[in-house]
Structure formats: structure tokens, C-alpha cells
Steps between C-alpha positions, in 0.01 A plus 500: 500500500325190636127544566362423844294186552125540471309483829165563665468582869153530654482614862175469698270657240127549543249622241159641589212571261216738607163324491229713341173325571159599382379212290435132562827387342706730722303405809569135424872584483470677833347194666760264350787726609360534850468125533858445385646761735627717215311819590686793652478877537753736344622838624210672323259275695389321182411133503771319304577145394844361579604370159848412633623486859862484623646344185876452499745302286818542295599371157841488334623417151406150390184471709164405348212583733144377454205666674208271581178538694126522447334790318530813711806373688709799387713353219428764236513778758849388599613494137369853454688616809823351365434672165452837672132527401376485861679666788494322838369700795770349722828325432752533222572342160844516340551374141840491332516425129286572192144379550217399270148426620274274291186574696253651256529485119419872471718610793709803399321551168321818396180381334465827306833448324560260213674168545813639335498808726466276807811310391694827482359607837612176665844521343555861606384420853757217508775739390571330168722663239368579150644181346358295787160668453502394135578139596228507767243622248597232249488225764161597645334551161631165374389311811158664556395451135252789507593631151314824415348526848842613631416850370155514657411600860523213749155591636339347189690171535319183601594341835708239318689767305579689820640177649718448191643851510534504878675164506735591216588830669545351846725219381710694248723652770669242722505603870714371785189470720179357352164528677212307346134436575379187321186667364731711283500194277130528421455506125429294191652153497691541173679809627581345839661204329722739308570705814603205717859472379552877521367511856699198617816657360425817692439303821831314459700815434361699796714515814190492722148376424190568713194320363142492628315188386234244584681233300709254700650376172636848418633535856684169472644589159606861559535562875747391766335676794138573589318754717156384606282805569184465706273798576781745430761329717781253436389155612806313371829580326738231381602253228237476226413132541460527879280809502281380211447171686389690813266717293339205320453311828345796685123491559298746292225734610 
């Protein structure tokens, strides 16, 4: 039986975050949000920030979408909505096809379990058979190079070790839809050099890629289409070169 093409359909979604103020940092956020027109009131009469407003687009197999915009524009929030981590207050998201989200190196890991137990947990969650679980364990252990630490709780790992295990786990199972935030690649230089080929292979094999990045070079290399987000709204959507050119030429501040 032929599998259906992968797709993403986003219809007029909005995401609101309650604003709990009471210290200087939160009050500063309140002032910035008020100035940018992103404050609102929800049904419980709480002051909220509009993280995303009226976002809509569709992706089909073969598309490579880059998300660009300044810090706070809504790029990571949108990725988390697509991954099912955040639920929009309005609108609808439909995703067809297996999905993997490279957003946070420790995403989906239980820090109280050992590295080896986390491999089994990820494999079982993905519905792998016993032989496939064994291959997954071998692959992740070989790639992460954590030796005896694999049988110790992840909570005692260094930040770099967590990145190694998280990256190896996240890239061991090839999805049809790949969501990635560029800061997922934070880590020691020697490991990132080793990881580059593995990640690029994963990007090439995915039916759909959605990537949030500040790097125009990565956009030009990996993406065919770009969404420019500005204050939680879509400012431009089109061919990568055109939208990046608009973004670079736009005045800042």
C-alpha cells in the first residue's frame, strides 16, 4: 500500500502567553509588548502576549521552509506548535507524516533514567520492534561516544554530553517531516564536525524541512522557501532568495 505524501497545513493560528508581572524584568516585557501592539486579554481576563497572530501556510513533500526574523519574532514558538508542544488558542494545524523535532537536545528525555534507558524509551515511543530497538541502541551508543556514562543517569551528564546523546537520539530515526531550531546545534566543535554529515543526510532524506535560523548561508543552502516572521505575524512568504533580500534590506529598530 502506497503511503500518502507528507504535508503540513496551518490555518489562521494564534498563540497567547499569559504575562505574569511582578518584577522589573517582567514589567520591561510588558512595556515592550504594549509598544509593539502584542498585548491582549484572554477569556479569563488575563493580560497575555500574542506570540503568534493569524499564521497560515501549507507545505507539501519536497518543500524546504526557512523561518527568519529577529529574536522574539515567533520562530521557535511556531516550531513548537508544529511539533505539538504548544496548542494554538485559535486556528488549526494538520500534520501528515512521521515528524521529528530537533528543538532542544534534552527534549523527550527523562533525566532520571540512564542514557541506555532513554534510548529504549525513545525506541518504544516510536513503535520500533525488538530487532530495531537493538539496532537503535547500537547506533546511538556508537555515535554519542559516551562509553560507561550510558549506564548512568542523564541528570549527572555535562551539557556537552546531553547534546551528544540528544543529537544521536534525535537523528537515529529518520522522519518524513523534520523541524529544527538552529540552536540545537550548540555543542563542542569536534562533535559538531562529526555530526554535520549525519545531519545533512537527515535533512536530504526528509520529505519536508522547517528550519529556524539566523544564518542566511544555511537558508541559501538548505531552504527553497522562507517565512519572515515579525512580531508574531507573517511579513513575507516566498522564494528563499527574495524574502532573505527583503529581510536584509529592511531597516532595524
